[in-house]
N, C-alpha and C positions, 0 to 999 in steps of 0.2 A: 258555965252554961253558955254561953256566947259561943266557946271553942267547938262543942257540941253540934251547935247551930251549923255553922262553918263548915264543920264537915261532914254534914248530913247534906247540907246543900252542894258543898263540891262535890262528894259524892254523886249525887242526883244527875248535876251539871253531865259529870264525865259519862255515868249509864247511859243518859238522853243521847249524848254524842255519838258514843260508840254504837247504838242502836240506827243512829240515823244511819252512820257510816256504813254499816253491814246491809242497811236498807237499799244504798245506791249501788254498793258492790255486787249485792244478789241479780241485780240487773246485767250485770259482765260474765258471768257465768255461762260457760259453754252449756248446752242444751244437747241432747240426744238427736241425733239425724233424724225425726221421725215425722211423720204425714202433720199430725197433732200440733206438732213445734213450729211447722214450718207454714200453716195456715193463717191468711190472716192478710192484709194491705201493709205494702213494703214500697216508701217512696225510694228512688235513686237518689243517691248522695254522692255518688264518685263512680269514676269508672276510667282504668289506667291501664299500660299496657307497662307489664313489668319486663325486667332483666330475664335477661337468657337463663334458664334452669331453675329460677326461681318459684317453683311450682306452689309456692304461699303467698306470695306476695307482700313479705317483711322488706325485702330491701328497696330502696330508692325505684319509685317509678321508671320507665325510660322515656314512657310521653303520658300525658297527662291527657286523656281524650274526652272528658267530663268537659275541659274547661273550651273544648270546640262545638259544643253543642249548643244549638239557637236556648235561649233562657226558656223558651216554652216547652222544650225536653227535659229541662234538667228537674222539674218536679211531678216527671211521671212515675204512674203507680201501676206493680205487679200485685193482682190479687191472686191468692191461692185458697181455694174454696174445696175441701176434703169432700168427698162422695160418701155415698153410704153404702149396702150391697146392692142396690138397684142403679148407682149411677156412678160414673169415673171420678174421679179430682177433676176439677176444672180448674182453670187459668185465663185470667182477664189481662187487657190494658186497659190503665185508666189514661185518664188525661189529668193533669193538675190544675191548681187554680189558674195556671196561665197558658192558654190555649194558642195554638201556632195555625196560623192562616187561618182554614173553614173549619176547624174542628170545635167541639164544645166542650168548654170546660167541666171538670167533674163529673165526667161519662165514663162509663166503662164497656168493652168490646170484648166477646168472648173469643179466645185464641182457639185450645184446644184443650187437652187432657195431661195431666203430671201424675210424677209417681218419685217418691224420693226412697233410695236405699239407705240401710243403717251405715254402707261404707261414705255416702255423701253423696252417690250418684242418682242427680235432679235429672231426669227428662222429662222434655216437652215434647208433646206431639202434636201436628196438628197438620190438617191437609196433607196425609199421609208421609211426611216428611217427622224426622226425628231429630232433635238437637240433645245435646247432653251438655252438662255441667259439671262441678264437681264443687258442695259446698265447702269452705276450707273452716267456716266460724259462723257458727248461730248460737244466739242469746238472745233474751228477751226484747232485745230494742236495736240488734245488728244483725244482718244478713252479709255473710262476705262469697261472690260465688266464682269459679276459674272455668274460663272458657280456653281449650288450644287455640293458639295464633298461628303460627305456623315455623319453620325452622329456619334459624337464621345460617349466616354462610360459613357459621364456626360450627356449624352441625348443633348449636345448644335450641332448646324449643325454648319459643316465647310464648305468654301465656296474658292474653284479657282478663282483668278483674271488674265486677260491678257490685259496687257496696252499697245496699238498701239500708234504710233505717224504719223499725216498724209504726207505722201511723196506728193501725187497729190490729 
């Protein structure tokens, strides 16, 4: 009888451990590049300049731009609000818990409109200007976007990457 009990308890612990591991890994699964999946609040956690022609941001960065920011800019937030048939998608810039100079913490300012294509092209439109980014990674907890920076002296293109963590 004790052998059966030990076996059942061991099996139960193994199943529970496996379920917890699956729950954590599901947060890392890439989502489709859709407006519904992007909508929410995203806190900036990294910004860097990649090596020439590293369009995915997977190589060791050339420059850590985030380290150069004032602490009050490191917890800023982008809020993507999905519109409806009568309203465009809107995005907001949020001040985090640490405010710079005359800013007020935890406040949001509407910047403009946005759209996301299935290809990963993310468009920000404001005051008659447009910015385009490429979504590299989008999962339940992380967003990584790329912006084209410039061509270097060897003809390679360098890209800037910004990484966000979902907070809502």
